[in-house]
N, C-alpha and C positions, 0 to 999 in steps of 0.2 A: 730227712734232705738228701740227697743225691748229689756227691761230689765227695770230695777232701775230708776227710774223720776226723779231721782236728780241731776240728770246729765243737763244740757243746752241742747236744742235742737239745730238740724242744725240750720245755719245765713239763713236768706231770702234773702242776697245779699254777696257779697266780698266785706270786708273791706278795705282800701290803707294800710292798716300795712302788708297784706297777700303779701311779696314779693317775698318768698324763699320758698322752699320744708320745712326748719325748720322753718320756721313759724307758717304752718300749724302743723308739730309736737307739739311743744309746745304749740297751739290753743289746739290741739284735745285729751286733757287729762280731759280738764274742760267737754266735750262732750259726753266721755264715762264713764260709769259705772268701777269702780276701778278694778274689776274683767277681763272684756274686756279688758282694756288699758293694764292689765299686762298680759294678752295672748296675743294681738301682740307686747309689747314689748321685751317680756321677749326670753333670747335664753338656750342655754343648758348647765348644768355644771357652771360651774363659770363665763359664757360667756364670755372667752379668744376669741372664735373664732366671737363671735356679732361683737365683738369691733374690731378686727382685719379686720374684714370686710368693717369699714371707715378707721381706720388708716393707711392701707397698703394704700392707696390712695392717703394718705397726705405724704408716702416718695416718693412720684412722684412729681418731676418735668415738667416743658413745656419749649421747646426752640420755639420760633417763629422764622417763616422767615419773613424780612422785605420786603418793597413796593411789596405786591404781588397783583395779578389780584384777583379781589374779587369777580366776578362774576363765581356764583355757584348755590348749591342749598343741604340740607340735606335728601335730593329722595336716596333711595336706592331700588332694587330690591333683593327679598330675595323668596327663593322656587318659582319662576315664578312669583310672585305678588309684584306691587309696593308698596312701602310703605312711607309716607310723610317724614318720620324720622326712624332713626336708633333706633326706642323704640318699645318697648310692656307694656302690662300690663301684670304682670304676674300672673299663677295662686293661686288665693288668697282664700280658704276655709271660708265659711259662712260668705259672707258680710252685710247679716243682722242683724249682732253684731254693726254694725256700723251705719247703715242708715235703715230706715223698706224700702228703695229700694230696697237696696243689690246691685246687681252683673245686675241689669237690669237699676242703675243710672251708674253705672261704663260702661257698654257697653254702653251705648249712648253718652255718653261722650267720649268717643273713637272713635266713629264713626263718631262726631260732630267735631274730631280733627284729622281723618284719621291714627288712630293708631290701631296698631292691640291688640285685645283682646284674653288671653287664658280661657278660662273656665275651672274650676276645679269640679274634682268628686265631693270632696265636696262641691260643691257651693248650696246655700240657697235658687237657685231659679232653676228652673229644667234648665237643657241645651236646651231644645227644646225653652222655653220661651224667654233665651238670645239670642236664632239666631233670632228669630222674632223681638225680640227689636231691633237688630243692622239691620235688614232689612226695618224696618219699618221708617228709617230716612234716605232713597234712599242708595245710593253703598255703602255697608256695608264693613269695614277696612277689612284686611284678621281675619278670627276669627279660630283660633286651641283648641280642646279639649282634655284638663289634664285627662291622664287615670292612675288612680291606679286600678291597677291588684284586684281583686277580689280572696276570696278559691277558688270559681268555675266559673270555666275558662267559663262556659256558660254565668256566670252574667260579665264576661268582653266582651265580646262577643255582651250582647245585649247592653252596653255601647257603643261598637264602632259601632252597627250597628245603635242607635239611632242617633249617632255623625255623620256617614255617609248621612244618610236620612234627617237630621235638615239644610246639608250644610256648617259642618264645614270642613277644607281647609285642616288641618292635626291632627295627633295625637301625642302628647306628653306624652312618658312613663316617669314616675318617677320612678326612681329605687333606692332612696337611704332613704325613708322614711316610707317603711312598720316595722320599729321595732321602732319608734319615740314614744318618753313618751306620756302616755294619753293627751289630750289636755284638754279644759275647759269644764265645765259640760253648756249644753245647754240652753239656758230658755226657756220658753214658744215660739213658734212660728218661730224658728229654729230647721232647722235640715237638713241633706244630701238628701237633696228631691230625687237625682239621684239613691240612693241605696235604694229607700221604697222599703221592699219586700225581701230585702236581708239580709241574716247574716252582722251581725259586730264582730268578733271574738274579744275577749281581753283577756289577758293571766292574772292569777291572779297566781302568786306564793304561796305555802305552806310551812313551814321552813320542810327541810327534801326533801323535791319534787324536781322537777327541776324549775328552775327560766326562763330560755328564748331558752338557746338552747336544742335542742332537742325537744321542743312543738312544736304544729302544728302550732301556730305562725311564728315561727323562720322556718319551713317546708315551709311557702304559700312567704314566702318574695322572691321577684324578680331573676329568674336567666337566665344563658342564653339562656336556653329553649324557655324563654317566649318571649323573644324578637322574635327569630325565626319564634316560632309560630304567634308574631303579623304581623312580615313580609310576613308571606304568609297568614295571615290572610284580612288585609285592602290593598287598593292599593292610600292610602292615603300615602304622604309624613310622615315619622315617624323619630319625635327628639326625642334624648334619652336624659334628667334633671337626675343630679346630679352627673356626670363623674367629677373626679379631676383627676386621673391617664391617663398619657399618653398613656400608654400601653393596658387600659382598651378603652380609646377612640378609638384607632386604631381598636381593634375588635370590637366595636359596628358598627365603618363603614365597616369594613368586615361582620357584621352580616345583612349588609343591612339599619344602620339609612343614613338618608337623610340627619341631619343635629344635634348638639349636643350642649346642652345648660349646662356651665361649672358652676357649684355649691356646695355651700354645705349647700341649704336649708336654708338661712337665718342664720347659726347659731341654729339651732335649733332641731338638731339631736344630734350631734356628737360634746363636746368643744375639742379643742386642734388643729382643720381643720384649714390649712392657706385660705386666702381669694383667692376666686376664678380669683383674676386680678394678684395674686401673680403666677397663674398655667397655665394662659391660653396659655402662649409663648410657654410652652411645650407640653400642649396639641394640639396646631397649630405646632408642629413641628413632632410630633408623626404623625399625620393624614396626615400630607405633601399637608394641604391644600385643603384634598378632599372634603369635607362639608363646609359649614359655621359653625363657632362657636357662641353662643350667652352666654352671662356674664349674671348672675343674683347673686346680690348680693353687698350691699352695695351703688349703686347707689343713690344721692341726690341732685347731681349737674351737672351744663353742664362739667365743666371740669375734672367730674368723666365719663362723657360718652365719653371725647375725649381719655382719657386716653386709656380707655377699648379698644375702637377702635385701636388706634396705635400697642397696644399690641397685635393685632389680632383678635377682635372681630367683627363679621359683624354686631350686633344688643346687645343692652341690655334691662335686663327687668327692670319693675319698681313694688317691692313689695308692704311692710309696708306703703310707703309714699300716696298709694291707699286709705288705710285703714283711715288714717290721714284726707285726704282732704274728704272723703265721710264722716268719720262724722260732719267735721266742716262745710262743706256746700251741702253733698250731691251731685246732676250731676252736679252742675256748680262747685262745689270745685275741683273733680276729673279732669273736663276740663280745670279749670283754673291753676292746678297742673301741667298738660301738656303741657300746652303752656307756663309758667315760667320754664319748666325746656328745651323745647324746644328753647326760647328764649336765655336761657344761654348756648346750646351748638352751635346756630350759632352766639353771641356774641364772645365766646370761639374760634371757629375755624377762625371767621376774624382776632382775632389778632392774630392767632397762623400766620397766611397767609395761611390756607389750606382751599379753599370754598366749595372742595368736601369731601364726607368722604373718596374716595380710597387715597387721599392726605394727610392722618392722617394715619405717619407710626411711629417705635417707633426712628428715628431718631429726632421728636418733642420733643423728651423724654429724661430727666434727672434722676437719683436718688437721692435724697434727705438725705435721710440716710439711 
């Protein structure tokens, strides 16, 4: 890992006491500098949304079917590609903060486990290197590129073309984080390498002047015209990430989105938002099942995945736990974390009497509070 040397190095092997993603989270703090740990864990404001992303799952109970035939699998098809399980690694910025191999370790782990990987615009390894790493281990899993629109549309176009040339299979347009607070001060050796040579605008307010509204930074925030432009620019499938309202989701589909990611950006942008798991049903109703819905936020256990699928998600994204596992044990840690979650998912599906993902419906759920 890059940074302070007072933290523990990654473990050379997986110890037997690492049995859940929560175990990785507890262990990770010792392997990260205080600044990086805080950056990974923090949410916006009073962190109400950050907490709600987890507690919302706790309010949902499960209703099993007895004596069911358990011949099935976790496989799904999404955007024309087979996925071994309804799970993808979320686009996470600056993964070299957690481990010196950064995104290379994560994508290799994803490839080894047949798990989809979404590379961030703000990755600390170039999108081309990530693609090569995935392809070097055999048949790569679905590989998507997450796009933060740049103030200069030509720069956004360059990123899209690079992703297409490198073999990425979809573009994930994030629309909810253009105005998020400034992040961590990056240590030497960690940077947004995909944006080399591109301007990075930042808003600095002065007393009596404009703070945010009406500034160039606000003007550069994504709009519907940007989605229309992107749809005309690429033939790749487009997923829109960061939608919560049903009416926005329906319009995004009308504008050409091929799938939607229901997300509040991990509680990192606006405090007071509900959890995506509370809203995905309304988004599904508003979009009339015209496109797949993915859920991003709060996934920590196999039963979380089950609940998301039963409420209308086709798949889920795994975020912070990837950084935890990466810090603890690098590629092996991420691969182990994926395996743990998939094991919990299969166990939960078996206990529920639902051996296929399409059998997980709202009838298998009950409100606990």
